[in-house]
MARBA-3410 file (N, C-alpha, C, O; in Angstrom, 1 decimal):
104
2.3,4.3,12.9,1.4,3.0,12.7,2.1,1.9,12.1,2.8,2.1,11.1 ~ 2.0,0.7,12.7,2.7,-0.4,12.2,1.9,-1.0,11.0,0.7,-0.9,10.9 ~ 2.5,-1.7,10.1,1.8,-2.6,9.1,0.6,-3.4,9.7,-0.5,-3.4,9.2 ~ 0.9,-4.1,10.9,-0.1,-4.9,11.6,-1.1,-4.2,11.8,-2.1,-4.6,11.4 ~ -1.1,-3.0,12.4,-1.9,-2.1,13.2,-2.8,-1.5,11.9,-4.0,-1.4,12.0
-2.3,-1.2,10.7,-3.1,-1.0,9.6,-3.8,-2.0,9.0,-5.0,-1.8,8.5 ~ -3.2,-2.9,9.0,-4.2,-4.2,8.5,-5.1,-4.4,9.3,-6.2,-4.9,8.8 ~ -5.1,-4.3,10.6,-6.4,-4.4,11.5,-7.4,-3.2,11.1,-8.6,-3.5,11.0 ~ -7.0,-2.1,11.0,-7.9,-1.1,10.9,-8.8,-1.2,9.5,-9.9,-0.8,9.4 ~ -8.1,-1.7,8.4,-8.6,-2.0,7.0,-9.4,-3.2,7.0,-10.0,-3.4,6.0
-9.4,-4.1,8.0,-9.7,-5.5,8.0,-9.1,-6.3,6.7,-9.8,-7.0,5.9 ~ -8.0,-6.1,6.8,-7.1,-6.5,5.7,-6.2,-7.7,6.1,-6.1,-8.2,7.2 ~ -5.4,-8.2,5.2,-4.5,-9.5,5.1,-3.1,-8.8,4.8,-3.1,-8.1,3.8 ~ -2.0,-9.1,5.7,-0.6,-8.7,5.3,-0.3,-9.9,4.3,-0.3,-11.1,4.7 ~ 0.1,-9.5,3.3,0.8,-10.4,2.2,2.2,-10.3,2.3,2.8,-11.4,2.3
2.8,-9.1,2.4,4.2,-8.9,2.5,4.5,-8.2,3.7,4.2,-7.0,3.6 ~ 5.1,-8.8,4.9,5.6,-8.1,6.1,6.5,-7.1,5.8,7.3,-7.2,4.8 ~ 6.5,-6.0,6.6,7.7,-4.9,6.6,7.7,-4.4,7.8,6.7,-4.3,8.5 ~ 8.8,-3.9,8.3,9.2,-3.1,9.3,9.0,-1.4,9.1,8.9,-0.8,8.0 ~ 9.0,-0.9,10.1,9.0,0.6,10.1,7.7,1.1,10.3,6.7,0.4,10.3
7.6,2.5,10.6,6.4,3.1,10.9,5.8,3.7,9.9,6.5,4.5,9.3 ~ 4.5,3.6,9.5,3.8,4.3,8.6,3.5,5.6,9.1,2.9,5.6,10.2 ~ 3.7,6.8,8.5,3.6,8.0,9.0,2.6,8.9,8.1,2.5,10.1,8.5 ~ 2.0,8.5,7.2,0.9,9.2,6.3,0.3,8.1,5.4,0.8,7.0,5.2 ~ -0.8,8.7,4.8,-1.5,7.9,4.0,-1.7,8.7,2.6,-1.6,9.9,2.6
-1.9,8.0,1.4,-2.0,8.4,0.2,-3.0,7.5,-0.7,-2.8,6.2,-0.7 ~ -4.0,8.1,-1.5,-4.7,7.3,-2.3,-4.5,8.0,-3.7,-4.4,9.2,-3.9 ~ -4.5,6.9,-4.7,-4.4,7.2,-6.1,-3.9,5.9,-6.9,-3.3,4.9,-6.5 ~ -4.4,6.2,-8.3,-4.0,5.3,-9.2,-3.2,5.8,-10.3,-2.7,5.0,-11.0 ~ -3.0,7.1,-10.6,-2.2,7.5,-11.6,-0.6,7.6,-11.2,0.0,8.5,-10.6
0.0,6.6,-11.5,1.3,6.1,-11.2,2.1,7.6,-11.1,2.7,7.8,-10.1 ~ 2.1,8.4,-12.0,2.9,9.6,-12.2,2.7,10.7,-11.0,3.5,11.4,-10.5 ~ 1.5,10.6,-10.7,1.0,11.5,-9.5,1.4,11.1,-8.5,2.0,12.0,-7.8 ~ 1.3,9.5,-8.0,2.1,9.1,-7.0,3.3,9.5,-6.7,3.6,9.9,-5.6 ~ 4.2,9.3,-7.8,5.6,9.5,-7.7,5.8,10.9,-7.1,6.6,11.0,-6.2
5.0,11.9,-7.6,5.1,13.2,-7.2,4.5,13.9,-6.1,4.8,15.1,-5.7 ~ 3.6,13.1,-5.5,2.8,13.4,-4.4,2.8,12.7,-3.1,2.5,13.3,-2.0 ~ 3.1,11.5,-3.3,2.8,10.6,-2.0,4.1,10.8,-1.0,5.3,10.7,-1.3 ~ 3.6,11.2,0.2,4.7,11.4,1.2,5.5,10.2,1.4,5.1,9.1,1.2 ~ 6.7,10.5,1.9,7.7,9.3,2.3,7.0,8.5,3.5,6.3,9.1,4.3
7.2,7.5,3.5,6.8,6.5,4.7,5.4,6.3,4.7,5.0,5.7,5.7 ~ 4.5,6.6,3.6,3.2,6.5,3.7,2.5,5.1,3.2,3.2,4.4,2.5 ~ 1.6,4.9,3.6,0.8,3.7,2.9,-0.1,4.1,1.7,-0.8,5.1,1.9 ~ 0.0,3.5,0.7,-0.7,3.9,-0.6,-1.7,3.0,-0.9,-1.4,1.9,-1.3 ~ -2.7,3.5,-0.8,-4.1,2.9,-1.2,-4.5,2.9,-2.7,-4.8,3.9,-3.3
-4.5,1.7,-3.3,-4.9,1.7,-4.7,-5.5,0.3,-5.0,-5.5,-0.6,-4.2 ~ -5.9,0.3,-6.4,-6.5,-0.8,-7.0,-5.4,-1.4,-8.0,-5.5,-2.5,-8.5 ~ -4.5,-0.6,-8.2,-3.4,-1.0,-9.4,-2.5,-2.1,-8.6,-1.9,-2.0,-7.5 ~ -2.5,-3.4,-9.5,-1.9,-4.6,-8.9,-0.8,-5.0,-9.5,-0.1,-5.9,-9.0 ~ -0.2,-4.2,-10.7,0.8,-4.7,-11.3,2.1,-4.5,-10.9,2.2,-3.8,-9.9
3.0,-4.9,-11.4,4.6,-4.8,-11.2,5.0,-3.3,-10.9,5.8,-3.0,-10.0 ~ 4.5,-2.3,-11.8,4.7,-1.2,-11.9,4.4,-0.4,-10.8,5.0,0.7,-10.6 ~ 3.5,-0.9,-9.8,3.3,-0.3,-8.7,4.7,-0.5,-7.7,4.9,0.4,-7.0 ~ 5.4,-1.5,-7.7,6.5,-1.6,-6.8,7.6,-0.6,-7.3,8.3,0.0,-6.4 ~ 7.7,-0.3,-8.6,8.7,0.7,-9.1,8.5,1.9,-8.5,9.3,2.6,-7.8
7.1,2.4,-8.7,6.7,3.6,-8.2,6.7,3.6,-6.5,7.2,4.6,-5.9 ~ 6.4,2.7,-5.9,6.5,2.7,-4.4,8.0,2.9,-4.1,8.3,3.7,-3.2 ~ 8.9,2.3,-4.7,10.4,2.7,-4.4,10.7,4.0,-4.7,11.4,4.6,-3.8 ~ 10.4,4.6,-5.8,10.8,6.0,-6.1,10.2,7.0,-5.3,10.7,8.0,-5.0 ~ 8.8,6.6,-4.7,8.0,7.6,-3.8,8.4,7.2,-2.3,7.8,7.6,-1.3
9.5,6.3,-2.2,9.6,6.0,-0.7,8.4,5.6,0.2,8.2,6.0,1.4 ~ 7.6,4.9,-0.4,6.4,4.1,0.0,6.7,3.4,1.1,7.8,2.7,1.1 ~ 6.1,3.3,2.2,6.3,2.1,3.4,5.5,0.9,3.1,6.0,-0.2,3.2 ~ 4.2,1.2,2.6,3.4,-0.1,2.3,2.3,0.2,1.2,1.8,1.3,1.0 ~ 1.9,-0.9,0.5,1.0,-0.7,-0.4,-0.3,-1.3,0.1,-0.3,-2.4,0.7
-1.5,-0.7,-0.1,-2.8,-1.5,0.6,-3.6,-1.6,-0.9,-4.0,-0.6,-1.5 ~ -3.8,-2.7,-1.2,-4.7,-3.2,-2.4,-6.1,-3.2,-2.0,-6.5,-4.0,-1.2 ~ -6.9,-2.4,-2.5,-8.4,-2.5,-2.1,-9.3,-3.1,-3.0,-8.9,-3.4,-4.1 ~ -10.5,-3.2,-2.6,-11.5,-3.8,-3.4,-11.4,-5.2,-3.8,-11.8,-5.6,-4.9 ~ -10.6,-6.0,-2.9,-10.5,-7.3,-3.3,-9.5,-7.6,-4.3,-9.3,-8.8,-4.5
-8.7,-6.7,-4.8,-7.8,-6.9,-5.9,-6.5,-7.8,-5.4,-5.8,-7.5,-4.5 ~ -6.4,-8.8,-6.2,-5.1,-9.7,-5.8,-4.0,-9.1,-6.5,-4.1,-8.5,-7.6 ~ -2.8,-9.3,-5.8,-1.6,-8.7,-6.4,-0.9,-9.7,-7.3,-0.8,-10.9,-7.1 ~ -0.2,-9.1,-8.5,0.4,-9.8,-9.5,1.5,-10.5,-8.6,2.1,-9.9,-7.6 ~ 1.9,-11.8,-8.9,2.8,-12.4,-8.3,4.1,-11.8,-8.2,4.8,-11.8,-7.2
4.5,-11.1,-9.5,5.8,-10.3,-9.5,5.7,-8.8,-8.7,6.7,-8.3,-8.3 ~ 4.6,-8.3,-8.4,4.4,-7.3,-7.6,4.8,-7.9,-6.1,5.6,-7.2,-5.4 ~ 4.4,-9.0,-5.7,4.6,-9.4,-4.4,6.2,-9.8,-4.2,6.8,-9.7,-3.2 ~ 6.6,-10.3,-5.3,8.2,-10.6,-5.1,9.0,-9.3,-5.0,9.9,-9.1,-4.2 ~ 8.5,-8.2,-5.9,9.4,-7.1,-6.1,9.2,-6.3,-4.6,10.2,-5.8,-4.0
8.1,-6.2,-4.1,7.7,-5.6,-2.9,8.6,-6.3,-1.8,9.4,-5.6,-1.1 ~ 8.4,-7.5,-1.6,9.4,-8.2,-0.6,10.9,-8.1,-0.8,11.7,-8.0,0.1 ~ 11.3,-8.0,-2.1,12.6,-7.7,-2.2,13.1,-6.2,-1.9,14.2,-5.9,-1.7 ~ 12.2,-5.4,-1.8,12.3,-3.9,-1.6,12.2,-3.7,-0.1,12.6,-2.7,0.4 ~ 11.5,-4.7,0.6,11.2,-4.2,2.1,10.0,-3.4,2.1,9.7,-2.8,3.1
9.1,-3.4,1.1,7.8,-2.6,1.3,6.7,-3.6,1.6,6.6,-4.7,1.0 ~ 5.8,-3.1,2.5,4.7,-4.0,2.9,3.7,-4.2,1.7,3.7,-3.5,0.7 ~ 2.8,-5.2,2.0,1.7,-5.2,1.1,0.6,-5.8,2.0,0.9,-6.8,2.6 ~ -0.7,-5.2,1.8,-2.0,-5.4,2.5,-2.9,-5.7,1.5,-2.8,-5.1,0.4 ~ -3.8,-6.4,1.5,-5.1,-6.5,0.5,-6.2,-6.5,1.7,-6.1,-7.0,2.9
-7.3,-5.8,1.1,-8.6,-5.6,1.8,-9.8,-5.5,0.7,-9.7,-5.2,-0.5 ~ -10.6,-5.8,1.2,-12.0,-5.8,0.5,-12.7,-4.5,0.5,-13.7,-4.2,-0.2 ~ -12.2,-3.6,1.3,-12.6,-2.3,1.4,-12.5,-1.5,0.1,-11.5,-1.9,-0.6 ~ -13.4,-0.5,-0.3,-13.1,0.2,-1.5,-11.9,1.3,-0.9,-11.6,1.4,0.3 ~ -11.2,1.9,-1.9,-10.2,2.9,-1.4,-10.7,3.9,-0.6,-10.0,4.2,0.4
-12.0,4.6,-0.7,-12.4,5.6,0.0,-12.4,5.1,1.5,-11.8,5.8,2.4 ~ -13.2,4.0,1.7,-13.5,3.3,3.1,-12.2,2.9,3.7,-11.9,3.1,4.9 ~ -11.2,2.3,2.8,-10.0,2.1,3.5,-9.3,3.2,4.1,-8.8,3.1,5.2 ~ -9.2,4.5,3.5,-8.6,5.5,4.0,-9.4,6.2,5.2,-8.9,6.8,6.1 ~ -10.6,6.1,5.1,-11.6,6.5,6.2,-11.4,5.8,7.4,-11.5,6.4,8.4
-11.1,4.4,7.2,-10.9,3.5,8.3,-9.7,3.9,9.2,-9.7,3.7,10.5 ~ -8.7,4.3,8.6,-7.5,4.6,9.2,-7.4,6.1,10.2,-6.5,6.3,11.0 ~ -8.5,6.7,9.9,-8.7,8.0,10.7,-9.6,8.2,11.6,-9.8,9.2,12.2 ~ -10.3,7.1,11.9,-11.4,6.8,12.8,-10.6,6.6,14.2,-11.3,6.3,15.2
END
């Protein structure tokens, strides 16, 4: 799935565009757990919006971050994700509903 395709499914907005195929999905807010469990090239659904998300996304080889529940990204997070080539989407959907929407 492309970033644009994912944004459409979650009724979201692409904040940071990126290339590459999203091959899996992961939801979680415990950063250490995401580092150990998120599959490479996944879209990570979270409500965490601080710059630490970018570091974890790089370590876990995440393809895109999806900020749920209308959470606005910290400007430093947006900058770091852009520099790393990792996509960023924002959506009003709760995490669970966002995840369900991609498998419908």
